Wavefront OBJ file of the C-alpha trace (Angstrom):
o trace
v -58.029 14.331 79.827
v -60.241 11.547 79.253
v -59.948 10.213 75.666
v -63.439 11.083 73.739
v -64.656 8.526 71.699
v -66.570 8.956 69.014
v -69.848 7.170 68.958
v -72.503 8.900 67.116
v -71.380 7.391 63.676
v -75.289 7.149 62.313
v -75.418 11.572 62.368
v -72.335 11.676 60.434
v -69.345 9.539 60.389
v -66.212 10.412 61.992
v -62.865 10.593 61.454
v -62.843 10.273 57.436
v -59.985 8.849 55.597
v -57.192 11.520 55.113
v -57.582 11.102 51.111
v -61.220 12.906 51.785
v -59.653 16.154 53.426
v -56.328 15.669 50.648
v -59.313 15.542 47.987
v -61.098 18.562 49.124
v -58.041 20.569 49.638
v -56.658 20.268 45.989
v -59.647 21.222 44.869
v -59.987 24.220 46.851
v -56.109 25.299 46.540
v -55.595 23.529 42.574
v -58.963 23.793 40.672
v -61.846 25.835 41.579
v -63.627 25.421 38.828
v -67.648 24.649 38.461
v -67.217 21.398 36.308
v -69.184 21.747 33.089
v -69.215 25.581 33.157
v -66.208 25.898 31.032
v -64.112 25.116 28.285
v -60.772 25.330 30.295
v -58.284 22.581 31.478
v -59.473 22.860 35.067
v -63.301 23.039 34.555
v -62.678 19.492 32.080
v -61.006 18.092 35.417
v -63.297 19.016 37.918
v -66.213 17.845 35.530
v -63.915 14.552 35.466
v -63.525 14.604 38.786
v -67.457 14.131 39.225
v -67.824 11.840 36.307
v -65.085 8.961 38.123
v -67.498 9.743 41.741
v -70.453 8.589 39.865
v -68.751 5.645 38.413
v -67.739 4.743 41.776
v -70.764 4.988 43.529
v -72.082 2.834 40.903
v -69.202 0.265 41.211
v -70.182 0.301 44.793
v -73.618 -0.469 44.987
v -73.542 -2.953 41.541
v -75.363 -0.193 39.340
v -75.754 -0.237 35.338
v -74.963 3.172 34.115
v -72.981 5.799 36.835
v -74.819 8.633 34.592
v -77.998 6.952 36.667
v -76.136 8.286 39.646
v -77.984 11.875 40.738
v -75.971 13.532 42.904
v -78.128 15.055 45.658
v -77.709 17.782 48.585
v -78.343 14.291 51.144
v -80.576 11.420 51.825
v -83.501 13.846 52.701
v -83.317 15.336 49.583
v -82.904 12.521 47.154
v -85.715 10.649 49.055
v -88.081 13.701 48.020
v -86.681 13.517 44.433
v -87.573 9.687 44.470
v -90.811 10.234 46.438
v -91.874 13.580 44.752
v -90.729 12.410 41.016
v -92.678 9.209 41.632
v -95.855 9.999 42.577
v -99.033 11.722 41.671
v -102.262 12.741 43.080
v -104.640 9.284 44.014
v -101.592 7.338 44.161
v -101.408 4.749 46.693
v -97.757 3.754 48.609
v -96.702 1.810 50.953
v -93.965 2.047 54.021
v -93.248 1.384 57.418
v -93.502 2.307 60.777
v -90.056 2.148 60.941
v -88.977 5.094 58.356
v -87.095 7.987 59.204
v -88.887 11.465 58.825
v -87.263 11.569 55.414
v -89.877 9.726 54.007
v -92.493 10.362 56.479
v -92.852 13.878 55.890
v -93.023 13.813 52.650
v -95.700 11.842 51.884
v -98.092 13.209 55.138
v -97.548 16.428 52.531
v -98.208 14.793 49.578
v -101.175 13.004 51.013
v -102.123 16.844 52.655
v -102.085 18.446 49.482
v -102.156 15.933 46.733
v -104.642 13.232 47.981
v -101.589 10.288 48.108
v -102.661 7.476 50.103
v -101.083 5.140 52.600
v -100.946 2.371 53.882
v -98.202 1.879 57.232
v -96.983 -1.395 57.622
v -96.789 -1.701 61.762
v -93.143 -3.808 62.725
v -92.356 -6.523 65.061
v -91.849 -4.560 68.235
v -89.212 -6.745 69.565
v -87.305 -6.816 66.048
v -88.203 -3.529 63.944
v -88.336 -6.032 61.798
v -91.107 -5.700 59.077
v -92.639 -9.177 57.418
v -92.904 -8.353 53.558
v -96.092 -10.665 53.183
v -97.234 -7.879 55.143
v -97.086 -5.619 52.499
v -97.901 -7.847 50.006
v -101.127 -7.994 51.025
v -101.412 -4.236 51.075
v -100.769 -3.956 47.367
v -103.584 -2.150 45.725
v -104.174 -1.552 42.113
v -103.344 2.146 42.755
v -100.122 1.099 44.700
v -97.321 3.448 42.633
v -94.402 2.794 44.931
v -93.016 0.936 48.152
v -90.415 2.987 50.332
v -88.216 0.813 52.587
v -85.584 1.586 55.071
v -83.019 -0.758 54.621
v -80.944 -0.069 58.512
v -82.922 1.507 61.256
v -81.247 4.920 62.288
v -83.159 3.814 65.893
v -81.825 0.075 66.421
v -79.857 -1.213 64.221
v -82.482 -3.641 62.089
v -81.394 -4.266 58.635
v -84.962 -4.945 56.595
v -85.158 -7.522 54.213
v -84.834 -5.259 51.091
v -84.496 -8.502 48.543
v -87.552 -10.067 49.750
v -89.328 -6.913 49.072
v -87.467 -5.898 45.869
v -88.819 -9.302 44.860
v -92.181 -8.635 45.701
v -92.178 -4.722 43.976
v -91.101 -6.642 41.062
v -93.724 -8.875 40.473
v -96.598 -5.939 40.789
v -94.096 -3.622 38.752
v -94.344 -1.265 41.614
v -91.611 1.086 41.909
v -89.441 0.705 44.846
v -86.921 3.094 46.443
v -84.930 1.875 49.381
v -83.624 4.378 52.059
v -79.951 3.276 52.597
v -78.650 6.213 54.730
v -77.914 3.675 57.494
v -76.624 0.887 55.671
v -74.625 1.929 52.237
v -70.945 1.844 53.086
v -71.362 -0.398 56.239
v -73.338 -3.059 54.349
v -72.686 -4.901 50.952
v -75.486 -3.174 48.516
v -76.342 -4.631 44.680
v -78.935 -3.050 43.254
v -79.631 -5.779 40.971
v -80.109 -8.496 42.600
v -82.266 -6.729 45.748
v -84.594 -5.408 42.687
v -84.115 -1.915 44.240
v -85.469 0.762 41.173
v -84.174 3.791 43.082
v -81.848 3.907 46.329
v -81.133 6.966 47.825
v -78.444 7.982 50.322
v -75.883 11.044 52.208
v -72.621 11.022 51.418
v -71.358 12.045 54.901
v -72.501 8.958 56.665
v -71.328 5.929 55.643
v -69.619 6.431 52.376
v -67.614 8.728 54.574
v -68.004 11.595 52.379
v -68.414 15.615 53.838
v -72.004 16.822 54.685
v -73.741 18.433 52.032
v -73.551 15.886 49.713
v -75.696 12.608 48.367
v -77.190 10.999 45.598
v -80.604 9.137 43.839
v -79.873 5.859 42.056
v -82.487 5.264 39.145
v -82.737 2.027 37.641
v -82.513 2.542 34.017
v -85.967 3.061 32.761
v -87.270 4.362 35.835
v -86.489 7.457 34.998
v -89.644 7.150 32.758
v -91.902 7.333 35.493
v -90.484 10.473 37.291
v -90.914 13.994 36.997
v -88.073 16.276 37.804
v -89.255 18.389 41.433
v -87.388 21.527 40.242
v -85.583 22.948 37.229
v -82.715 24.794 36.478
v -79.228 25.783 34.885
v -77.522 22.501 33.265
v -73.956 24.086 31.398
v -75.788 21.635 28.722
v -77.780 22.630 26.112
v -78.152 25.991 26.698
v -80.226 27.009 23.902
v -83.336 25.332 25.730
v -85.555 27.004 27.989
v -86.489 23.606 29.465
v -85.090 21.207 31.346
v -83.064 18.567 29.352
v -84.736 15.083 28.976
v -80.909 12.933 29.737
v -78.964 12.033 32.292
v -77.895 13.109 35.018
v -78.914 16.190 34.255
v -82.451 15.703 33.999
v -82.178 15.911 37.567
v -79.200 18.323 38.495
v -80.229 21.879 37.845
v -77.416 24.131 39.473
v -74.003 24.186 40.133
v -72.821 21.228 41.778
v -71.279 20.975 45.672
v -68.366 20.292 43.922
v -65.340 19.981 46.583
v -68.104 18.288 48.553
v -68.515 15.792 45.399
v -64.925 15.197 45.228
v -64.143 14.447 48.561
v -67.207 11.893 48.552
v -65.795 10.171 45.578
v -62.379 9.786 48.006
v -64.407 8.779 50.814
v -65.815 5.836 48.036
v -62.582 5.084 46.791
v -61.085 4.587 50.196
v -64.236 1.766 50.582
v -63.359 0.267 46.921
v -59.938 -0.267 48.374
v -60.888 -2.145 51.411
v -63.918 -3.582 50.441
v -67.235 -3.252 52.297
v -67.372 -6.981 53.229
v -64.062 -6.259 54.824
v -65.416 -3.733 56.590
v -69.030 -5.259 57.164
v -67.114 -8.157 59.179
v -65.429 -6.088 60.955
v -68.661 -4.170 62.463
v -70.028 -6.917 62.569
v -67.492 -8.283 65.143
v -67.408 -5.212 66.940
v -71.569 -5.428 66.963
v -71.042 -9.006 68.213
v -68.630 -7.897 71.174
v -71.130 -4.645 72.138
v -74.788 -6.839 71.738
v -73.290 -9.867 74.159
v -71.509 -6.970 76.145
v -75.082 -4.931 76.990
v -76.908 -8.327 77.454
v -75.166 -8.691 80.799
v -75.434 -5.252 82.003
v -78.147 -5.174 84.854
v -80.783 -2.752 84.048
v -79.536 -1.730 80.593
v -82.234 -2.204 77.736
v -81.379 -2.680 74.386
v -83.596 -2.200 71.756
v -83.467 -4.353 68.503
v -83.036 -7.410 67.078
v -80.382 -9.252 69.649
v -77.656 -10.600 67.488
v -75.669 -9.466 64.358
v -78.061 -11.157 61.861
v -80.558 -8.553 60.952
v -78.670 -5.457 62.198
v -76.060 -2.928 61.968
v -73.676 -1.369 64.878
v -76.652 1.142 65.811
v -78.001 0.893 69.402
v -80.343 2.164 71.407
v -80.721 2.117 74.945
v -81.819 2.940 78.093
v -80.837 2.753 81.428
v -83.179 1.818 84.808
v -82.941 4.683 86.922
v -81.905 7.582 84.240
v -85.759 8.857 82.891
v -84.112 11.661 80.406
v -82.435 9.862 77.128
v -80.047 13.213 77.424
v -78.707 12.942 80.889
v -77.614 9.379 80.185
v -75.881 10.729 77.144
v -74.406 13.948 78.868
v -72.862 11.818 81.621
v -71.603 9.539 79.197
v -69.563 12.285 77.758
v -68.595 14.039 80.605
v -67.897 11.139 82.761
v -66.047 8.742 80.257
v -65.762 10.513 76.771
v -68.398 9.017 74.458
v -70.168 10.950 72.576
v -73.822 9.508 71.804
v -77.388 10.636 70.123
v -80.625 10.779 72.547
v -84.286 11.558 71.082
v -86.482 9.929 69.239
v -83.717 10.461 66.182
v -86.357 11.823 63.305
v -88.578 8.507 63.645
v -90.969 8.997 65.544
v -93.137 6.302 64.351
v -89.782 3.700 65.066
v -89.686 4.739 68.750
v -93.796 4.144 69.040
v -92.866 0.786 67.550
v -90.281 -0.271 70.101
v -91.949 1.741 72.869
v -89.890 4.815 73.545
v -91.381 7.386 72.302
v -93.684 8.710 75.602
v -90.560 8.513 77.216
v -88.294 10.365 75.160
v -86.294 8.210 73.378
v -83.542 6.823 73.232
v -79.652 6.824 73.832
v -77.863 6.019 70.811
v -74.864 4.457 70.279
v -73.322 3.733 66.245
v -70.472 2.418 64.788
v -68.033 3.493 62.170
v -64.720 1.895 60.580
v -62.270 3.379 62.159
v -64.034 2.013 66.038
v -61.607 -0.667 67.494
v -62.419 -3.383 70.192
v -60.726 -1.264 72.829
v -63.046 1.748 72.150
v -65.958 -0.912 72.314
v -65.215 -2.282 75.930
v -64.022 1.208 76.707
v -68.392 2.249 76.448
v -69.426 -0.931 78.058
v -67.274 -0.417 80.657
v -68.892 2.995 80.506
v -72.555 1.831 80.430
v -71.578 -0.554 82.785
v -70.807 1.847 85.585
v -73.515 3.926 84.704
v -75.981 1.288 85.008
v -74.892 0.457 88.309
v -75.051 3.681 89.956
v -78.050 4.054 88.026
v -81.185 5.505 89.984
v -78.996 6.674 93.320
v -77.478 9.928 90.609
v -80.891 10.524 88.248
v -83.888 9.972 90.437
v -86.592 7.923 90.844
v -87.022 4.809 88.333
v -88.950 4.515 84.986
v -92.119 3.181 85.178
l 1 2 3 4 5 6 7 8 9 10 11 12 13 14 15 16 17 18 19 20 21 22 23 24 25 26 27 28 29 30 31 32 33 34 35 36 37 38 39 40 41 42 43 44 45 46 47 48 49 50 51 52 53 54 55 56 57 58 59 60 61 62 63 64 65 66 67 68 69 70 71 72 73 74 75 76 77 78 79 80 81 82 83 84 85 86 87 88 89 90 91 92 93 94 95 96 97 98 99 100 101 102 103 104 105 106 107 108 109 110 111 112 113 114 115 116 117 118 119 120 121 122 123 124 125 126 127 128 129 130 131 132 133 134 135 136 137 138 139 140 141 142 143 144 145 146 147 148 149 150 151 152 153 154 155 156 157 158 159 160 161 162 163 164 165 166 167 168 169 170 171 172 173 174 175 176 177 178 179 180 181 182 183 184 185 186 187 188 189 190 191 192 193 194 195 196 197 198 199 200 201 202 203 204 205 206 207 208 209 210 211 212 213 214 215 216 217 218 219 220 221 222 223 224 225 226 227 228 229 230 231 232 233 234 235 236 237 238 239 240 241 242 243 244 245 246 247 248 249 250 251 252 253 254 255 256 257 258 259 260 261 262 263 264 265 266 267 268 269 270 271 272 273 274 275 276 277 278 279 280 281 282 283 284 285 286 287 288 289 290 291 292 293 294 295 296 297 298 299 300 301 302 303 304 305 306 307 308 309 310 311 312 313 314 315 316 317 318 319 320 321 322 323 324 325 326 327 328 329 330 331 332 333 334 335 336 337 338 339 340 341 342 343 344 345 346 347 348 349 350 351 352 353 354 355 356 357 358 359 360 361 362 363 364 365 366 367 368 369 370 371 372 373 374 375 376 377 378 379 380 381 382 383 384 385 386 387 388 389 390 391 392 393 394 395 396 397 398
């Protein structure tokens, strides 16, 4: 049987460190209590474990206060809290064509219902990069938010968040960064990059389980935000309104304790090894992949050509294979390569690179457990498919 190589880490990371499963198993078999919902030892320990998760995340991103790490269901949930929390009717927001639907859809809904105005900055079709000067020129007196994806889930493009953050800070505009594809892969410093709100999932680069995520809120920015849902917190239960202090203000309801404890173990694994070291490993594999793809006739790689402005996310098309899913199916069946095809929940990004009308691309995405041998096998499989090209899959794509 052909060994299988997981190349869909942009969707969710796999495998997870063994410590993640161990931490979740211990909670399920030894603790089981809801954090903050009891005075007994198990509940207190569960609460302490969640506090430790906040501290580890805060350390990872160089945040200012662990209490400002707000747990969410995923990155989409975190982005909804950020966007809906900051914007009011009539406000103006600046974003780009490379954004995920987790940004596009909340903004479109707010535009429809509350008259939010949007400026979407077009990006370089060859790299996916935005020009920070274009963002600066789009600022109006009514601009309240700049929303920018850090790493593209389509092309791997790394946007210049520090340059954009500086512009936002100079104009006192709230800056939210979608770090779904960068956190855990790339070193992030929210203070030096002037990030006000950092949204991210727990199940991708942070190596935790699905159903986890967080929004980091820079101290002081919470004063600009409203809650988008309210409920029980286990604290100040005599009040029938949401508490005003963090994190309780933005965390109604019982936590996904088992998931967050797994997430904490994933973040601990990253901290022990160092994101800088893991990033260097990913850059080496990215250089191997990009240089290998450039040598394959009939293969188109989208996004930055080298490693300077990209993560280990690669969108490709092969001449002669019209449907991206047909390529994914063949890569799995013949070479054990697990990829994802389509528009990847980012339709404007695919319009930017010219693949929207073609059904998108086939995407390969890296994680920390991938090896050079894995990448070389992936390149060999792609080379074999590219060589056969149209002989197996009908007419060439025009």
